VEXVOGU-785922 format. One record per atom (N, C-alpha, C): residue number from 1; chain; x, y, z. Coordinates in steps of 0.05 Angstrom, whole numbers, always signed. Atoms other than C-alpha are relative to their C-alpha. Last residue first. Example, Ala and Ser with C-alpha at 12.3 -4.5 7.8 and 13.67 -1.06 7.14 Angstrom:
<sites>
site nr = 2; kette = A; xx = -16; yy = -24; zz = -1
site nr = 2; kette = A; xx = +273; yy = -21; zz = +143
site nr = 2; kette = A; xx = -15; yy = +22; zz = +14
site nr = 1; kette = A; xx = +18; yy = -24; zz = +0
site nr = 1; kette = A; xx = +246; yy = -90; zz = +156
site nr = 1; kette = A; xx = +18; yy = +24; zz = +0
</sites>
This chain:
<sites>
site nr = 105; kette = A; xx = +29; yy = -2; zz = +3
site nr = 105; kette = A; xx = +531; yy = -1478; zz = +497
site nr = 105; kette = A; xx = -15; yy = -24; zz = +9
site nr = 104; kette = A; xx = +12; yy = -12; zz = -23
site nr = 104; kette = A; xx = +602; yy = -1476; zz = +525
site nr = 104; kette = A; xx = -31; yy = -1; zz = -1
site nr = 103; kette = A; xx = +4; yy = +20; zz = -21
site nr = 103; kette = A; xx = +631; yy = -1527; zz = +475
site nr = 103; kette = A; xx = -15; yy = +12; zz = +25
site nr = 102; kette = A; xx = +20; yy = +19; zz = +9
site nr = 102; kette = A; xx = +622; yy = -1479; zz = +416
site nr = 102; kette = A; xx = -7; yy = -21; zz = +21
site nr = 101; kette = A; xx = -12; yy = +24; zz = +11
site nr = 101; kette = A; xx = +659; yy = -1424; zz = +453
site nr = 101; kette = A; xx = -22; yy = -19; zz = -8
site nr = 100; kette = A; xx = +3; yy = +25; zz = -15
site nr = 100; kette = A; xx = +621; yy = -1359; zz = +464
site nr = 100; kette = A; xx = +13; yy = -23; zz = -15
site nr = 99; kette = A; xx = +14; yy = +22; zz = +15
site nr = 99; kette = A; xx = +651; yy = -1298; zz = +430
site nr = 99; kette = A; xx = -3; yy = -24; zz = +19
site nr = 98; kette = A; xx = +29; yy = -3; zz = -3
site nr = 98; kette = A; xx = +669; yy = -1242; zz = +480
site nr = 98; kette = A; xx = -15; yy = -23; zz = -13
site nr = 97; kette = A; xx = +7; yy = +6; zz = -28
site nr = 97; kette = A; xx = +742; yy = -1262; zz = +488
site nr = 97; kette = A; xx = -30; yy = +1; zz = +4
site nr = 96; kette = A; xx = -3; yy = +29; zz = -5
site nr = 96; kette = A; xx = +751; yy = -1266; zz = +413
site nr = 96; kette = A; xx = -7; yy = -8; zz = +28
site nr = 95; kette = A; xx = +23; yy = +14; zz = +13
site nr = 95; kette = A; xx = +721; yy = -1196; zz = +405
site nr = 95; kette = A; xx = +2; yy = -30; zz = +3
site nr = 94; kette = A; xx = +25; yy = -4; zz = -16
site nr = 94; kette = A; xx = +769; yy = -1169; zz = +457
site nr = 94; kette = A; xx = -23; yy = -15; zz = -13
site nr = 93; kette = A; xx = -2; yy = +16; zz = -24
site nr = 93; kette = A; xx = +829; yy = -1200; zz = +422
site nr = 93; kette = A; xx = -25; yy = +2; zz = +17
site nr = 92; kette = A; xx = +3; yy = +28; zz = +8
site nr = 92; kette = A; xx = +808; yy = -1172; zz = +355
site nr = 92; kette = A; xx = +1; yy = -18; zz = +24
site nr = 91; kette = A; xx = +29; yy = +5; zz = +6
site nr = 91; kette = A; xx = +797; yy = -1103; zz = +385
site nr = 91; kette = A; xx = -5; yy = -29; zz = -8
site nr = 90; kette = A; xx = +14; yy = -1; zz = -25
site nr = 90; kette = A; xx = +867; yy = -1105; zz = +416
site nr = 90; kette = A; xx = -30; yy = -6; zz = -4
site nr = 89; kette = A; xx = -7; yy = +25; zz = -14
site nr = 89; kette = A; xx = +898; yy = -1127; zz = +350
site nr = 89; kette = A; xx = -15; yy = -1; zz = +27
site nr = 88; kette = A; xx = +14; yy = +22; zz = +14
site nr = 88; kette = A; xx = +861; yy = -1072; zz = +312
site nr = 88; kette = A; xx = +6; yy = -26; zz = +14
site nr = 87; kette = A; xx = +28; yy = -1; zz = -8
site nr = 87; kette = A; xx = +884; yy = -1021; zz = +365
site nr = 87; kette = A; xx = -16; yy = -22; zz = -14
site nr = 86; kette = A; xx = +2; yy = +7; zz = -28
site nr = 86; kette = A; xx = +957; yy = -1041; zz = +356
site nr = 86; kette = A; xx = -30; yy = -1; zz = +9
site nr = 85; kette = A; xx = -4; yy = +29; zz = -2
site nr = 85; kette = A; xx = +950; yy = -1041; zz = +280
site nr = 85; kette = A; xx = -2; yy = -9; zz = +29
site nr = 84; kette = A; xx = +24; yy = +13; zz = +9
site nr = 84; kette = A; xx = +921; yy = -970; zz = +283
site nr = 84; kette = A; xx = +2; yy = -30; zz = +1
site nr = 83; kette = A; xx = +20; yy = -3; zz = -21
site nr = 83; kette = A; xx = +979; yy = -948; zz = +326
site nr = 83; kette = A; xx = -26; yy = -13; zz = -8
site nr = 82; kette = A; xx = -8; yy = +17; zz = -23
site nr = 82; kette = A; xx = +1030; yy = -976; zz = +277
site nr = 82; kette = A; xx = -21; yy = +1; zz = +22
site nr = 81; kette = A; xx = +6; yy = +28; zz = +7
site nr = 81; kette = A; xx = +994; yy = -945; zz = +218
site nr = 81; kette = A; xx = +7; yy = -19; zz = +22
site nr = 80; kette = A; xx = +29; yy = +4; zz = +1
site nr = 80; kette = A; xx = +994; yy = -878; zz = +253
site nr = 80; kette = A; xx = -8; yy = -28; zz = -7
site nr = 79; kette = A; xx = +10; yy = +1; zz = -28
site nr = 79; kette = A; xx = +1068; yy = -882; zz = +271
site nr = 79; kette = A; xx = -30; yy = -5; zz = +1
site nr = 78; kette = A; xx = -10; yy = +24; zz = -14
site nr = 78; kette = A; xx = +1088; yy = -900; zz = +200
site nr = 78; kette = A; xx = -11; yy = -3; zz = +28
site nr = 77; kette = A; xx = +13; yy = +23; zz = +11
site nr = 77; kette = A; xx = +1044; yy = -846; zz = +168
site nr = 77; kette = A; xx = +8; yy = -26; zz = +14
site nr = 76; kette = A; xx = +28; yy = -1; zz = -9
site nr = 76; kette = A; xx = +1069; yy = -792; zz = +215
site nr = 76; kette = A; xx = -15; yy = -25; zz = -10
site nr = 75; kette = A; xx = +1; yy = +8; zz = -29
site nr = 75; kette = A; xx = +1141; yy = -813; zz = +204
site nr = 75; kette = A; xx = -28; yy = +0; zz = +10
site nr = 74; kette = A; xx = -6; yy = +28; zz = -2
site nr = 74; kette = A; xx = +1132; yy = -810; zz = +128
site nr = 74; kette = A; xx = -1; yy = -10; zz = +29
site nr = 73; kette = A; xx = +23; yy = +15; zz = +11
site nr = 73; kette = A; xx = +1097; yy = -743; zz = +131
site nr = 73; kette = A; xx = +5; yy = -30; zz = +2
site nr = 72; kette = A; xx = +21; yy = -1; zz = -20
site nr = 72; kette = A; xx = +1151; yy = -715; zz = +177
site nr = 72; kette = A; xx = -24; yy = -16; zz = -9
site nr = 71; kette = A; xx = -7; yy = +19; zz = -21
site nr = 71; kette = A; xx = +1204; yy = -739; zz = +128
site nr = 71; kette = A; xx = -21; yy = +0; zz = +22
site nr = 70; kette = A; xx = +3; yy = +27; zz = +11
site nr = 70; kette = A; xx = +1170; yy = -702; zz = +71
site nr = 70; kette = A; xx = +5; yy = -22; zz = +21
site nr = 69; kette = A; xx = +29; yy = +5; zz = +2
site nr = 69; kette = A; xx = +1162; yy = -639; zz = +112
site nr = 69; kette = A; xx = -5; yy = -28; zz = -11
site nr = 68; kette = A; xx = +11; yy = +3; zz = -27
site nr = 68; kette = A; xx = +1236; yy = -642; zz = +132
site nr = 68; kette = A; xx = -30; yy = -6; zz = -1
site nr = 67; kette = A; xx = -7; yy = +27; zz = -9
site nr = 67; kette = A; xx = +1257; yy = -653; zz = +60
site nr = 67; kette = A; xx = -11; yy = -6; zz = +27
site nr = 66; kette = A; xx = +15; yy = +19; zz = +17
site nr = 66; kette = A; xx = +1219; yy = -590; zz = +38
site nr = 66; kette = A; xx = +6; yy = -29; zz = +9
site nr = 65; kette = A; xx = +29; yy = -3; zz = -7
site nr = 65; kette = A; xx = +1244; yy = -548; zz = +97
site nr = 65; kette = A; xx = -16; yy = -21; zz = -16
site nr = 64; kette = A; xx = +3; yy = +14; zz = -26
site nr = 64; kette = A; xx = +1316; yy = -575; zz = +87
site nr = 64; kette = A; xx = -30; yy = +2; zz = +9
site nr = 63; kette = A; xx = +1; yy = +29; zz = +5
site nr = 63; kette = A; xx = +1311; yy = -555; zz = +13
site nr = 63; kette = A; xx = -4; yy = -15; zz = +26
site nr = 62; kette = A; xx = +24; yy = +5; zz = +15
site nr = 62; kette = A; xx = +1294; yy = -484; zz = +34
site nr = 62; kette = A; xx = -3; yy = -29; zz = -6
site nr = 61; kette = A; xx = +22; yy = -1; zz = -20
site nr = 61; kette = A; xx = +1349; yy = -483; zz = +87
site nr = 61; kette = A; xx = -27; yy = -6; zz = -14
site nr = 60; kette = A; xx = -3; yy = +24; zz = -17
site nr = 60; kette = A; xx = +1401; yy = -504; zz = +35
site nr = 60; kette = A; xx = -24; yy = -2; zz = +20
site nr = 59; kette = A; xx = +5; yy = +24; zz = +16
site nr = 59; kette = A; xx = +1376; yy = -453; zz = -15
site nr = 59; kette = A; xx = +1; yy = -25; zz = +17
site nr = 58; kette = A; xx = +29; yy = +0; zz = +9
site nr = 58; kette = A; xx = +1371; yy = -396; zz = +34
site nr = 58; kette = A; xx = -7; yy = -25; zz = -15
site nr = 57; kette = A; xx = +17; yy = +9; zz = -22
site nr = 57; kette = A; xx = +1438; yy = -414; zz = +66
site nr = 57; kette = A; xx = -29; yy = -1; zz = -8
site nr = 56; kette = A; xx = +4; yy = -19; zz = -22
site nr = 56; kette = A; xx = +1476; yy = -407; zz = +1
site nr = 56; kette = A; xx = -20; yy = -11; zz = +20
site nr = 55; kette = A; xx = +27; yy = -9; zz = -2
site nr = 55; kette = A; xx = +1500; yy = -465; zz = -42
site nr = 55; kette = A; xx = -3; yy = +19; zz = +24
site nr = 54; kette = A; xx = +5; yy = -24; zz = +17
site nr = 54; kette = A; xx = +1573; yy = -472; zz = -62
site nr = 54; kette = A; xx = -29; yy = +10; zz = +1
site nr = 53; kette = A; xx = -6; yy = +6; zz = +28
site nr = 53; kette = A; xx = +1578; yy = -543; zz = -35
site nr = 53; kette = A; xx = -7; yy = +23; zz = -19
site nr = 52; kette = A; xx = -4; yy = +28; zz = +7
site nr = 52; kette = A; xx = +1547; yy = -524; zz = +32
site nr = 52; kette = A; xx = +3; yy = -3; zz = -30
site nr = 51; kette = A; xx = -1; yy = +19; zz = -22
site nr = 51; kette = A; xx = +1544; yy = -460; zz = +72
site nr = 51; kette = A; xx = +7; yy = -28; zz = -9
site nr = 50; kette = A; xx = -5; yy = +27; zz = +12
site nr = 50; kette = A; xx = +1554; yy = -400; zz = +26
site nr = 50; kette = A; xx = +4; yy = -20; zz = +23
site nr = 49; kette = A; xx = -24; yy = +14; zz = -9
site nr = 49; kette = A; xx = +1524; yy = -340; zz = +62
site nr = 49; kette = A; xx = +2; yy = -27; zz = -13
site nr = 48; kette = A; xx = -18; yy = +1; zz = +23
site nr = 48; kette = A; xx = +1469; yy = -305; zz = +21
site nr = 48; kette = A; xx = +27; yy = -14; zz = +7
site nr = 47; kette = A; xx = +10; yy = +21; zz = +19
site nr = 47; kette = A; xx = +1417; yy = -321; zz = +74
site nr = 47; kette = A; xx = +18; yy = -2; zz = -25
site nr = 46; kette = A; xx = -10; yy = +27; zz = -9
site nr = 46; kette = A; xx = +1458; yy = -283; zz = +126
site nr = 46; kette = A; xx = -9; yy = -21; zz = -20
site nr = 45; kette = A; xx = -26; yy = +5; zz = +13
site nr = 45; kette = A; xx = +1444; yy = -219; zz = +87
site nr = 45; kette = A; xx = +12; yy = -27; zz = +7
site nr = 44; kette = A; xx = +4; yy = +10; zz = +27
site nr = 44; kette = A; xx = +1371; yy = -222; zz = +108
site nr = 44; kette = A; xx = +26; yy = -6; zz = -14
site nr = 43; kette = A; xx = -26; yy = -2; zz = +13
site nr = 43; kette = A; xx = +1389; yy = -214; zz = +182
site nr = 43; kette = A; xx = -2; yy = -12; zz = -28
site nr = 42; kette = A; xx = -19; yy = -13; zz = -18
site nr = 42; kette = A; xx = +1327; yy = -202; zz = +225
site nr = 42; kette = A; xx = +28; yy = +4; zz = -13
site nr = 41; kette = A; xx = +9; yy = -27; zz = -10
site nr = 41; kette = A; xx = +1271; yy = -214; zz = +176
site nr = 41; kette = A; xx = +23; yy = +14; zz = +15
site nr = 40; kette = A; xx = +5; yy = -19; zz = +22
site nr = 40; kette = A; xx = +1302; yy = -270; zz = +134
site nr = 40; kette = A; xx = -8; yy = +28; zz = +9
site nr = 39; kette = A; xx = -26; yy = -6; zz = +11
site nr = 39; kette = A; xx = +1330; yy = -304; zz = +196
site nr = 39; kette = A; xx = -3; yy = +20; zz = -23
site nr = 38; kette = A; xx = -14; yy = -18; zz = -18
site nr = 38; kette = A; xx = +1262; yy = -299; zz = +229
site nr = 38; kette = A; xx = +28; yy = +8; zz = -11
site nr = 37; kette = A; xx = +11; yy = -27; zz = +4
site nr = 37; kette = A; xx = +1228; yy = -330; zz = +168
site nr = 37; kette = A; xx = +14; yy = +20; zz = +18
site nr = 36; kette = A; xx = -7; yy = -9; zz = +27
site nr = 36; kette = A; xx = +1274; yy = -390; zz = +170
site nr = 36; kette = A; xx = -10; yy = +28; zz = -5
site nr = 35; kette = A; xx = -28; yy = -9; zz = -2
site nr = 35; kette = A; xx = +1265; yy = -394; zz = +246
site nr = 35; kette = A; xx = +11; yy = +8; zz = -28
site nr = 34; kette = A; xx = -1; yy = -26; zz = -12
site nr = 34; kette = A; xx = +1190; yy = -395; zz = +235
site nr = 34; kette = A; xx = +29; yy = +10; zz = +3
site nr = 33; kette = A; xx = +6; yy = -20; zz = +20
site nr = 33; kette = A; xx = +1197; yy = -453; zz = +187
site nr = 33; kette = A; xx = +2; yy = +28; zz = +11
site nr = 32; kette = A; xx = -21; yy = +2; zz = +21
site nr = 32; kette = A; xx = +1232; yy = -497; zz = +238
site nr = 32; kette = A; xx = -4; yy = +22; zz = -22
site nr = 31; kette = A; xx = -24; yy = -12; zz = -12
site nr = 31; kette = A; xx = +1186; yy = -473; zz = +293
site nr = 31; kette = A; xx = +23; yy = +0; zz = -20
site nr = 30; kette = A; xx = +4; yy = -30; zz = -1
site nr = 30; kette = A; xx = +1126; yy = -487; zz = +249
site nr = 30; kette = A; xx = +24; yy = +14; zz = +12
site nr = 29; kette = A; xx = -5; yy = -11; zz = +27
site nr = 29; kette = A; xx = +1153; yy = -557; zz = +233
site nr = 29; kette = A; xx = -3; yy = +31; zz = +0
site nr = 28; kette = A; xx = -29; yy = +3; zz = +6
site nr = 28; kette = A; xx = +1159; yy = -574; zz = +307
site nr = 28; kette = A; xx = +6; yy = +12; zz = -27
site nr = 27; kette = A; xx = -15; yy = -19; zz = -16
site nr = 27; kette = A; xx = +1090; yy = -545; zz = +322
site nr = 27; kette = A; xx = +30; yy = -2; zz = -6
site nr = 26; kette = A; xx = +5; yy = -26; zz = +11
site nr = 26; kette = A; xx = +1058; yy = -583; zz = +264
site nr = 26; kette = A; xx = +16; yy = +21; zz = +15
site nr = 25; kette = A; xx = -16; yy = -2; zz = +24
site nr = 25; kette = A; xx = +1091; yy = -647; zz = +287
site nr = 25; kette = A; xx = -4; yy = +27; zz = -14
site nr = 24; kette = A; xx = -28; yy = -2; zz = -7
site nr = 24; kette = A; xx = +1063; yy = -638; zz = +356
site nr = 24; kette = A; xx = +18; yy = +4; zz = -24
site nr = 23; kette = A; xx = -4; yy = -27; zz = -12
site nr = 23; kette = A; xx = +993; yy = -623; zz = +329
site nr = 23; kette = A; xx = +30; yy = +4; zz = +7
site nr = 22; kette = A; xx = +1; yy = -21; zz = +20
site nr = 22; kette = A; xx = +995; yy = -683; zz = +283
site nr = 22; kette = A; xx = +5; yy = +28; zz = +11
site nr = 21; kette = A; xx = -25; yy = +2; zz = +16
site nr = 21; kette = A; xx = +1018; yy = -729; zz = +339
site nr = 21; kette = A; xx = +1; yy = +21; zz = -22
site nr = 20; kette = A; xx = -22; yy = -10; zz = -17
site nr = 20; kette = A; xx = +962; yy = -705; zz = +385
site nr = 20; kette = A; xx = +26; yy = +0; zz = -16
site nr = 19; kette = A; xx = +3; yy = -28; zz = -3
site nr = 19; kette = A; xx = +910; yy = -714; zz = +329
site nr = 19; kette = A; xx = +23; yy = +12; zz = +17
site nr = 18; kette = A; xx = -7; yy = -13; zz = +25
site nr = 18; kette = A; xx = +935; yy = -782; zz = +309
site nr = 18; kette = A; xx = -2; yy = +30; zz = +2
site nr = 17; kette = A; xx = -29; yy = +2; zz = +3
site nr = 17; kette = A; xx = +934; yy = -807; zz = +381
site nr = 17; kette = A; xx = +9; yy = +16; zz = -25
site nr = 16; kette = A; xx = -13; yy = -18; zz = -19
site nr = 16; kette = A; xx = +863; yy = -781; zz = +390
site nr = 16; kette = A; xx = +31; yy = +0; zz = -2
site nr = 15; kette = A; xx = +4; yy = -28; zz = +6
site nr = 15; kette = A; xx = +841; yy = -814; zz = +325
site nr = 15; kette = A; xx = +13; yy = +19; zz = +20
site nr = 14; kette = A; xx = -26; yy = -13; zz = -1
site nr = 14; kette = A; xx = +871; yy = -883; zz = +340
site nr = 14; kette = A; xx = -2; yy = +30; zz = -5
site nr = 13; kette = A; xx = -10; yy = -1; zz = -27
site nr = 13; kette = A; xx = +804; yy = -913; zz = +358
site nr = 13; kette = A; xx = +26; yy = +15; zz = +3
site nr = 12; kette = A; xx = -29; yy = +0; zz = +1
site nr = 12; kette = A; xx = +775; yy = -895; zz = +291
site nr = 12; kette = A; xx = +11; yy = +3; zz = +28
site nr = 11; kette = A; xx = -12; yy = -17; zz = -19
site nr = 11; kette = A; xx = +702; yy = -914; zz = +294
site nr = 11; kette = A; xx = +30; yy = -3; zz = -2
site nr = 10; kette = A; xx = +8; yy = +5; zz = -28
site nr = 10; kette = A; xx = +677; yy = -946; zz = +231
site nr = 10; kette = A; xx = +14; yy = +20; zz = +18
site nr = 9; kette = A; xx = -11; yy = -21; zz = -17
site nr = 9; kette = A; xx = +677; yy = -934; zz = +156
site nr = 9; kette = A; xx = -11; yy = -6; zz = +28
site nr = 8; kette = A; xx = +19; yy = -10; zz = -21
site nr = 8; kette = A; xx = +667; yy = -996; zz = +114
site nr = 8; kette = A; xx = +13; yy = +20; zz = +18
site nr = 7; kette = A; xx = -1; yy = +14; zz = -25
site nr = 7; kette = A; xx = +715; yy = -1000; zz = +56
site nr = 7; kette = A; xx = -19; yy = +11; zz = +20
site nr = 6; kette = A; xx = -4; yy = +27; zz = +8
site nr = 6; kette = A; xx = +699; yy = -978; zz = -15
site nr = 6; kette = A; xx = +1; yy = -18; zz = +26
site nr = 5; kette = A; xx = -27; yy = +10; zz = -4
site nr = 5; kette = A; xx = +670; yy = -912; zz = +9
site nr = 5; kette = A; xx = +2; yy = -30; zz = -7
site nr = 4; kette = A; xx = -5; yy = +8; zz = -28
site nr = 4; kette = A; xx = +604; yy = -892; zz = -22
site nr = 4; kette = A; xx = +29; yy = -10; zz = +3
site nr = 3; kette = A; xx = -29; yy = -1; zz = -3
site nr = 3; kette = A; xx = +591; yy = -854; zz = -86
site nr = 3; kette = A; xx = +6; yy = -5; zz = +30
site nr = 2; kette = A; xx = -10; yy = -7; zz = -26
site nr = 2; kette = A; xx = +520; yy = -873; zz = -104
site nr = 2; kette = A; xx = +31; yy = -1; zz = +1
site nr = 1; kette = A; xx = -22; yy = +16; zz = -8
site nr = 1; kette = A; xx = +498; yy = -872; zz = -176
site nr = 1; kette = A; xx = +11; yy = +10; zz = +27
</sites>
């Protein structure tokens, strides 16, 4: 039994955009996470400071990291789908321009 993709796999014109976007989002999240680690290394007692509704900085920052990762995933998906739709529209227009009209033959 063959296990092939359900949809045909072709060239992904949006791949360079996705790669650049993914790298930039990785850098942003890494800086956010790196600052969390830096606070823990340089001033660990600061993490016990109550900052929001009785929660300490470590808890709030930890939840912010999780929520930030989720939001980045949503933004990445939205932007990639938008770019893929743009390329699909361009490819459709190009293929229509290439097709000979029935009256031209």
